[in-house]
BAVEXLO-766437 format. One record per residue: residue in one letter; x, y, z of N, C-alpha, C, O in turn. Coordinates in steps of 0.001 Angstrom, whole numbers, plus 500000, padded with zeros to 6 digits. Example, Ala and Ser with C-alpha at 12.3 -4.5 7.8 and 13.67 -1.06 7.14 Angstrom:
2
a513190494310507800512300495500507800513200496700507800514236496681508465;s512850497750507080513670498940507140512900500030507870513409501138508039;
REM end
This chain:
339
x507192505617518050507114504851516807507742503476517013508801503352517627;x507083502458516499507641501108516524508431500882515234508157501497514203;x509419499985515316510207499642514130510241498130513985510332497392514966;x510164497687512728510184496260512428511195495996511316511545496897510554;x511654494764511236512561494376510158511755494112508895510753493398508934;x512185494682507783511477494544506511511795493181505902512817493004505239;x510902492226506140511135490870505648512425490308506212512653490344507421;x513264489792505335514554489237505746515717490113505289516854489653505180;x515410491404505018516447492294504486517391492817505564518521493205505264;x516937492829506813517725493441507868517491494932508001518010495555508927;x516715495521507092516422496949507121515304497213508132514273496541508115;x515514498194509010514519498557510006513640499686509475514138500728509049;x512330499464509506511385500485509017510316500739510061510016499875510885;x509748501925510018508699502322510959507409501555510680507123501177509544;x506632501335511752505390500575511599504321501357510852503358500774510354;x504485502683510769503672503505509884504587504062508802505670504564509103;x504162503978507553504933504513506430504147505655505798502916505649505802;x504859506622505260504203507758504606503984507446503139504941507306502377;x502726507336502745502388507142501349502167508483500669501507509363501220;x502718508637499476502705509936498790501739509979497618501912510805496722;x500729509118497594499796509127496470499063510464496353498720510892495251;x498828511114497477498084512375497446498944513586497127498427514700497047;x500240513395496944501100514516496583500835514891495124500922514038494241;x500516516149494868500262516575493498498787516667493204497975516883494104;x498441516503491944497074516792491508496039515818492051494866516176492160;x496445514581492400495454513645492946494866514189494233493649514175494418;x495723514668495126495254515191496399495213516698496466494942517273497521;x495485517354495321495527518823495263496517519370496298496239520351496988;x497677518713496385498695519072497364499815519841496687500327519412495653;x500199520966497256501295521763496715502632521224497205502680520368498089;x503724521733496624505046521315497070505277521694498533505818520894499297;x504879522886498928505066523307500319504303522391501276504800522050502349;x503103522001500883502306521116501728502932519725501797502971519106502860;x503417519242500663504064517929500645505319517932501509505566516984502255;x506102518985501409507326519079502207506995519133503694507686518523504510;x505939519862504046505531519939505447505095518565505967505375518215507114;x504419517802505135504011516447505522505229515559505750505285514816506730;x506200515634504850507419514841504995508176515264506252508638514418507018;x508302516570506459509005517073507646508375516536508927509072516044509814;x507050516636509014506347516209510228506443514697510423506600514218511546;x506348513951509325506428512493509416507811512054509900507920511188510768;x508854512644509344510208512274509746510463512666511197511120511935511938;x509945513812511596510138514275512971509516513311513971510017513148515083;x508410512667513562507735511731514456508247510300514326507697509391514948;x509288510090513531509917508778513494509633507923512280510196506835512161;x508779508374511370508576507622510131509859507676509301510431508748509105;x510304506527508819511513506525507993511314505861506639512270505715505877;x510079505453506326509764504815505044508771505683504286507685505978504785;x509146506089503083508264506873502210508003506061500951508933505563500315;x506730505932500598506319505111499461505592505969498440504656506692498783;x506020505891497190505355506615496111505259505686494900505449504477495026;x504967506249493732504878505457492498505001506387491312504692507575491408;x505455505844490187505635506674488995504323507277488514504293508410488035;x503220506504488645501961506962488052501138507873488957500101508378488528;x501574508096490197500840509018491054500970510433490504502057511010490477;x499851510972490070499803512304489450500789512409488293501420513446488091;x500914511319487534501769511293486335503198511728486638503788512500485881;x503751511238487737505134511529488082505320512696489024506409512888489565;x504263513488489234504384514670490082504678514294491531505417515000492217;x504107513191491998504358512754493365505842512471493581506419512902494580;x506463511747492646507894511470492780508703512762492805509639512897493594;x508348513695491956509077514969491930508957515688493275509943516219493786;x507760515706493842507557516367495125508305515662496251508906516310497107;x508264514335496244509011513581497254510498513894497147511168514119498155;x511010513906495919512430514189495715512843515532496279513886515640496924;x512042516552496047512361517886496568512240517916498086513013518599498758;x511273517178498628511044517197500074512150516496500855512426516856501999;x512785515495500241513815514737500975515224515189500634516190514612501132;x515362516203499801516693516662499389517539516997500619517105517716501519;x518747516457500627519664516717501722519581515733502866520392515788503791;x518617514834502820518492513839503907518122512459503367517484511654504047;x518533512212502143518208510961501468518659509739502256517928508750502312;x519829509776502861520383508591503498519640508184504766519833507075505265;x518797509063505290518046508738506498516692508121506190515933507803507105;x516381507949504907515049507527504485515120506231503694515985506059502834;x514200505322503996514005504140503162512997504554502093511815504745502377;x513480504688500871512687505257499780512170504149498862512940503341498342;x510860504132498676510224503106497846509389503754496760508707504751497000;x509446503184495558508551503612494495508094502386493722508514501264494007;x507230502611492741506621501503492016506537501819490534506587502980490128;x506408500764489728506240500905488281505386499758487776505144498783488487;x504942499885486558504207498885485739502821499358485357502266498861484377;x502235500299486088500947500847485675501163501782484484502263502310484318;x500139501999483650500321502815482447500801504237482741500307504907483648;x501773504672481950502264506053482009502028506670480635502919506679479786;x500817507187480425500462507725479125499779506698478253499408505621478719;x499615507033476986498857506198476059499716505209475265499178504279474664;x501015505390475251501890504478474515501776503065475099501925502879476306;x501517502091474258501201500747474738502358500073475478502126499206476319;x503598500461475175504731499842475839505241500625477039506263500267477625;x504538501688477410504914502460478600504130501954479813503444502714480497;x504254500663480055503572499996481162504072498559481225504790498094480340;x503682497871482283503970496451482370505309496126483011505994496996483548;x505660494852482937506855494359483608507962493926482683508820493139483083;x507971494415481451509026494031480518510348494680480888510371495731481529;x511454494054480484512777494646480688512836496008480003513360496966480570;x512311496096478806512360497339478041511780498496478842512367499577478897;x510620498266479467509965499351480183510597499606481550510817500761481913;x510890498565482305511393498765483664512739499481483672512976500343484518;x513616499134482744514914499802482678514734501289482370515385502144482971;x513853501578481434513594502971481061512909503730482185513310504844482524;x511878503129482761511072503854483742511791504044485068511552505033485760;x512668503115485435513431503350486659514302504588486515514398505395487440;x514934504741485364515728505954485141514859507203485231515286508223485770;x513631507121484700512711508256484799512372508559486258512334509720486665;x512126507503487044511804507696488457512988508293489218512812509198490033;x514186507789488952515369508324489628515557509802489309515925510594490177;x515300510164488054515419511578487664514385512419488395514710513485488918;x513144511951488438512097512716489114512371512833490611512118513877491211;x512882511775491208513167511770492640514466512505492971514681512897494118;x515322512691491982516586513366492211517567512541493023518341513089493808;x517543511211492838518426510307493578519117509366492593518743509286491423;x520135508654493089520834507704492217520397506262492450520814505359491725;x519548506043493472519012504704493702517768504799494570517569505788495276;x516929503767494516515816503636495455516053502382496282516685501429495828;x515538502401497497515754501252498373514839500082498023515224498920498151;x513623500404497578512664499351497252511923499727495977511253500757495918;x512049498882494957511375499100493676510316498024493535510631496835493562;x509049498433493385507947497484493422507195497418492094506975498433491434;x506813496221491726505958496034490556504525496277491004503963495508491783;x503941497365490496502687497903491019501517496934490880500669496849491768;x501473496218489788500471495171489588501110494057488765501997494296487946;x500639492839489002501111491712488204500742491919486736499608492263486404;x501721491701485876501525491854484433501398490466483806502410489786483633;x500183490026483460499993488669482931500612488457481553500730487316481107;x501014489540480864501581489388479523503097489209479542503705488972478498;x503708489318480713505163489226480815505538488095481752504943487946482820;x506527487293481358506937486164482188507639486640483451508233487718483475;x507566485829484498508281486143485735509781486229485482510461487085486048;x510293485349484639511734485361484351512160486694483736513198487244484104;x511368487209482808511691488486482168511760489613483194512728490372483231;x510728489715484022510677490795485011511763490644486063512469491605486371;x511902489449486614512894489229487667514320489403487151515190489879487880;x514561489022485905515892489199485320516238490680485213517349491092485544;x515281491474484749515510492915484637515753493530486011516671494333486179;x514932493156486997515077493701488339516402493285488976517043494074489669;x516801492046488734518083491574489271519241492366488685520175492723489403;x519188492643487389520255493426486758520274494864487275521344495441487469;x519095495439487498519038496792488048519578496827489471520193497807489891;x519341495751490204519887495647491557521414495541491514522108496204492286;x521917494730490637523372494569490528524044495842490033525215496087490321;x523299496647489288523834497929488814523819498998489908524345500094489710;x523218498686491064523188499620492172522064500638492114522031501570492919;x521137500475491171520052501446491052518894501154492004518115502048492332;x518785499916492439517802499543493447518486498624494452519376497850494102;x518058498722495692518629497849496723517852496545496822518439495467496911;x516525496651496805515643495483496882514474495711495939514255496825495462;x513724494644495672512502494825494897511380493971495466511608492955496123;x510153494422495187508983493756495731507816493797494769507909494354493675;x506721493200495192505493493175494398504422493984495111504560494313496289;x503363494300494396502252495047494986500934494499494462500704494446493254;x500077494095495381498728493622495058498769492408494137497951492284493225;x499717491520494379499790490263493629498855489237494269498770489165495495;x498158488446493461497422487306494022498411486329494662499581486283494281;x497939485560495624498826484658496352499554483689495424500743483425495605;x498836483157494427499485482169493564500589482796492726501549482114492367;x500469484108492401501531484777491639502731485075492535503868485068492062;x502497485333493802503613485510494726504429484227494805505658484255494752;x503733483109494932504414481809495000505152481527493697506311481114493724;x504500481742492559505114481465491265506378482289491070507376481785490555;x506342483547491477507520484401491322508673483922492202509833484010491802;x508364483420493391509417482884494258510073481669493620511294481521493665;x509270480808493032509810479625492367510581479994491104511609479386490808;x510099480978490363510812481407489149512180481964489501513151481711488787;x512272482715490585513569483258491007514532482133491348515711482183490998;x514024481128492026514886479998492400515302479203491163516464478823491020;x514356478962490286514646478136489098515661478795488183516504478112487602;x515594480124488045516464480822487106517640481528487799518361482305487173;x517824481252489091518954481805489862518965483335489809519983483959489510;x517807483914490105517643485363490099517301485850491506516877485063492352;x517484487129491753517036487699493016515510487618493068514850487501492036;x514963487680494268513523487475494436512859488700495052513519489572495618;x511546488741494928510785489764495623510959489565497131510881488442497628;x511195490664497850511362490571499296510212491214500049510153491140501276;x509287491851499317508127492470499950506894492286499079506989492022497881;x505752492430499704504466492496499017503686493664499610503723493885500821;x502981494412498764502192495554499223500725495301498873500299495612497761;x499949494745499796498532494469499542497626495493500210498053496229501099;x496381495532499775495354496320500451494862495521501656494566494332501548;x494779496202502821494386495489504044493780496463505043494364497504505344;x492621496118505546491977496919506582490977496035507316490750494884506941;x490385496591508363489350495843509086488215495451508152487625494382508307;x487901496317507174486767496057506287487113495172505101486223494643504435;x488406495008504836488861494167503720489930493217504248491120493533504232;x489492492051504714490378491104505389490671489862504569491209488889505098;x490330489876503295490488488681502472491903488171502393492114486965502261;x492886489058502468494269488599502316494720487724503487495738487039503396;x493966487748504580494300486855505696494138485389505301494762484505505888;x493297485145504307493011483780503875494110483200503007494407482008503093;x494722484038502164495645483487501170496968484229501075498023483595501078;x496944485563500989498188486302500764499103486289501985500286485971501866;x498572486631503154499434486727504334500069485391504734501231485384505140;x499359484260504639500048482995504901501226482749503954502237482169504352;x501091483190502705502180483017501736503351483942502060504507483521501998;x503065485194502402504167486107502727504913485630503966506133485772504049;x504198485071504918504867484533506106505727483320505743506836483165506255;x505220482471504869505964481271504458507284481635503790508299480976504012;x507270482688502968508466483070502220509244484217502862510226484692502291;x508821484659504024509565485691504736509534487054504080510507487802504166;x508435487390503426508313488690502768507852489751503760507015489483504622;x508403490956503636507853492082504359506535492480503735506346492321502529;x505614492999504544504290493388504048504039494853504384504064495253505548;x503798495643503342503468497052503485502006497216503095501681497196501908;x501131497375504062499695497361503815499203498741503404499418499723504115;x498531498810502234497966500081501804496461500120502066495812499083502205;x495927501327502130494518501594502428494081501003503772493027500370503838;x494858501190504842494453500655506146493222501352506718492572500825507622;x492898502540506192491676503236506614490535502998505632489510503677505687;x490716502034504736489642501618503815489080502793503030487870503016503014;x489968503549502375489578504683501538488762505730502300487917506413501722;x489025505846503596488346506851504400487176506341505212486670507060506074;x486730505114504961485605504561505716485936504489507211485043504603508051;x487215504299507541487611504152508939488302505392509488489009505323510494;x488096506522508828488743507766509252487969508486510340488498509398510975;x486722508088510565485854508786511500484975509822510828484057510358511450;x485249510110509559484472511121508834483184510563508264482284511326507911;x483076509238508165481886508612507577481114507915508690481555506902509232;x479961508472509017479135507932510095477665507983509696477269508733508803;x476882507182510365475443507139510114474826508519510314475092509194511308;x473982508935509337473277510200509451474049511402508969473509512508508934;x475315511212508592476118512323508088476225512245506565476263511158505989;x476272513384505939476537513418504507477996513031504275478886513511504976;x478240512168503297479604511727503009480233512732502059479812512858500909;x481242513446502542481854514519501750483361514361501655484062515342501406;x483877513157501845485319512950501759485797513169500330485015513079499384;x487092513458500182487631513706498844487494512483497954487235512608496757;x487667511308498530487564510076497737486149509880497219485957509395496104;x485157510252498020483763510040497613483367510924496444482393510634495749;x484114512002496220483766512918495140484088512335493768483362512575492803;x485187511560493681485504510995492363485265509487492283485488508882491235;x484811508871493389484427507456493363483096507302494104483020506551495077;x482048508001493658480781508022494421480153506652494602479483506410495606;x480357505747493646479726504438493748480254503641494941479589502721495415;x481439503990495425482008503265496566481484503778497902481810503233498956;x480679504817497850480182505411499091478665505588499080478104506216499978;x478009505039498071476552505099497973475971504053498915476060502855498642;x475382504493500013474913503550501024473642502805500614473146501966501366;x473114503107499427472005502306498910472517500981498344471743500045498141;x473820500909498092474443499674497601474707498766498802475297499218499783;x474285497492498754474388496605499923475783496531500543475910496555501768;x476833496443499720478186496346500269478552497595501064479203497508502105;x478131498752500569478417499994501288477576500107502558478040500633503570;x476347499615502503475522499597503714476172498718504779476180499060505962;x476719497575504343477384496672505286478607497341505904478896497154507086;x479330498130505086480492498831505618480077499867506660480697499982507718;x479023500615506349478580501639507289478102501015508598478386501536509677;x477382499908508504476939499217509716478142498763510544478140498880511770;x479169498243509865480371497791510569481089498976511218481584498870512340;x481141500097510509481815501288511045481141501742512336481822502096513298;x479821501735512364479106502152513571479440501238514756479624501716515876;x479517499950514516479864499016515584481326499179516005481652499099517189;x482195499406515028483617499592515340483844500873516132484717500921516999;x483066501910515841483190503165516574482867502951518049483491503563518916;x481900502087518338481565501780519732482715501054520411483037501328521567;x483336500121519683484490499390520236485624500360520541486256500278521594;x485876501279519614486935502264519818486645503139521028487531503378521849;x485401503621521144485028504474522274485243503746523601485790504317524544;x484819502504523671484948501734524910486412501509525271486757501397526447;x487284501444524242488714501225524481489477502529524674490685502514524911;x488772503664524572489433504952524728490309505319523551491325505997523704;x489907504865522367490685505089521150489862505840520119488632505829520172;x490530506488519191489838507009518015489625505858517044490262504811517156;x488725506059516092488498505029515085489767504811514258490057503686513849;x490521505884514011491778505765513264492778504908514029493444504055513442;x492886505129515335493807504315516135493396502847516108494242501957516024;x492091502606516180491602501231516122491974500596514789492460499466514746;x491743501332513696491977500790512354493456500516512102493820499445511617;x494303501481512429495735501294512185496332500292513164497211499511512800;x495856500312514403496343499339515378495992497919514994496756496990515255;x494828497749514369494434496418513889495395495921512817495859494783512886;x495701496759511824496559496338510715497964496004511210498531494978510834;x498523496868512052499904496640512505499992495539513557501093495115513908;x498844495065514069498862493976515041499112492627514394499565491694515057;x498820492513513099498993491205512446500485490882512340501251491718511862;x500912489711512767502343489384512768502985489363511388504209489441511276;x502176489259510333502741489253508984502981490653508444503709490817507466;x502380491671509066502449493038508547503660493766509121503890493764510330;x504426494386508232505570495184508655505147496617508935505415497146510014;x504490497248507971504088498647508102502714498863507475502320498177506532;x502003499837508029500758500320507420501066501641506741501638502543507353;x500686501754505474500961502968504707499814503947504886498674503654504524;x500121505118505449499119506166505592499319507180504468500445507426504037;x498211507767503995498300508684502852497620510002503113496642510327502440;x498105510781504076497435512033504429497523513077503328498485513107502561;x496504513939503257496532515095502351496903516367503097497408517318502499;x496654516387504404496901517591505198497661517222506465497744516051506835;x498216518240507126498904518007508390497931517508509455498303516686510292;x496696517991509435495709517502510396495465516011510204495379515255511172;x495353515596508940495202514161508666496396513390509210496234512356509859;x497585513895508945498799513202509379498850513071510895499123511988511414;x498596514141511597498687514095513056497649513143513648497923512459514634;x496461513100513049495438512186513556495851510728513347495486509855514135;x496607510475512291497061509112512017498314508751512810498483507603513219;x499187509727513027500376509472513835500007509142515276500811508555516002;x498802509511515696498344509161517026498244507670517245498117507214518381;x498299506896516154498232505435516251499609504789516225499714503563516212;x500669505600516217502022505054516055502373504018517110503061503042516811;x501914504214518330502247503292519414501028502543519936501056501990521035;x499960502526519146498741501843519580498932500330519565499348499758518558;x498630499699520672498664498240520773497288497797521260496878498145522368;x496587497043520448495234496620520792495265495376521672496055494459521447;x494402495360522666494314494198523553493615493046522840492975493239521806;x493741491866523394493083490685522817491570490872522812490898490449521872;x491024491507523862489570491727523921489102492621522778488058492371522175;x489877493662522483489511494568521396489596493843520054488710493988519212;x490651493071519856490806492324518602489685491294518449489197491061517343;x489284490684519554488158489737519506486867490454519115486053489919518362;x486689491667519632485484492431519308485460492794517827484403492778517197;x486628493121517271486710493411515832486353492168515028485611492251514049;x486880491011515440486585489754514737485097489452514735484582488863513785;x484410489849515785482977489580515873482166490475514939481035490145514582;x482746491602514546482058492539513646482361492212512187481451492141511361;x483644492013511871484067491582510532484919490337510724486015490409511280;x484426489217510275485102487952510529486455487880509823486618488473508756;x487420487172510391488721487006509733488564486458508316487765485553508072;x489334487016507394489326486539506023488187487029505160488040486588504021;x487364487950505694486176488422504961486426489809504381486953490690505060;x486042489995503121486028491304502472484583491782502412483730491109501835;x484306492928502998482932493445502926482603493990501544481432494110501184;x483621494316500776483413494781499394484330493977498486485308494498497950;x484005492709498320484872491806497553485035492258496105486055491966495480;x484046492965495563484105493406494173485159494490493956485499494797492813;x485676495067495027486685496117494897488111495589494996489059496373494948;x488277494311495131489618493758495273490422493947493992489880493933492887;x491727494123494168492605494380493035493430493155492635494154493189491640;x493321492078493407494114490894493078493233489727492647493651488570492694;x492004490041492224491083488999491784491604488343490500491971489052489564;x491644487010490435492078486341489201491247486806488009490024486900488115;x491879487096486888491158487626485723489947486794485306488950487343484836;x490026485476485474488932484605485042487653484834485841486571484479485374;x487752485413487023486551485712487803485870486983487320484693487207487603;x486597487805486602486059489066486101485632488996484640484748489739484215;x486256488104483868485978487989482437485462486582482125486245485631482107;x484162486438481882483594485104481658484260484329480538484313483100480593;x484776485019479512485385484315478380486614483515478799486994482564478115;x487232483885479901488463483208480338488157481904481094489073481141481401;x486897481649481390486545480415482072485580479574481239484871478714481760;x485572479844479932484705479086479010485472478699477774486188479523477205;x485339477474477352486050477012476149485357477533474906485799477256473791;
REM end
């Protein structure tokens, strides 16, 4: 396992992080299965576990808490907040009212007295940066969080938050968690240059592109992945963007074969090769999934292999741009760009 410094915090984290989104009802994972995944990940050198309050409505945090009991100090523990938790309109967002309440809920579910990294799951356009950063700074000073970060923020919001912290003499975000894979490279154009400029650690989620780069999706095979069952439109190869992804996967599989790698090793090795990326977050549902992904822990891609990837999916290109989560609202809602 490789280890990198998380931004400018001085904290050393593994280049692969264990994501717990599949713990609980989302991934149909039991407590015993979740604990086995944590055990195996820690044994292989992973020391960063990432979850969120809204994963399976808090069940993921509860499972993580039980799985790490007795070894909390050996783990860099990260969770997230701001996505809706139920139907109550104020049980979401980046307000002081909600973050103070929800952090206590997360700590209770996790069974700990602090988290190492508390992340704002999505930018909340209804709440000022000063409001959110002030609340996070106070929670940090209270010892309930060590650091805080953002997740899937557009580049301009990352910059704005850095300036707001400086202007109001508040602590700042020290990490960003964006979606990044060979098939979705748009953040190379805007987000990663900003994180490098401000010295933010980067925890990349969906490095296997929702299973497209797992090796399970190939030409001529029926697509039966768990993700395809509840998001079929993202895997319908009659849709041009999905056809483009499948064509790219076939070419990438050839590159992997020639390099003596699995497609998973190629995909994870690509993400962790970028100098701005600290860790790639893997989200296995089973031990077999985990072991296949841990095989990429020490993968280092040669320049020739990286060049071959660039020739298939150009730098800065998203093959499914419509699936991006950091798109400015005005691009999605015509009323916001018309007087």
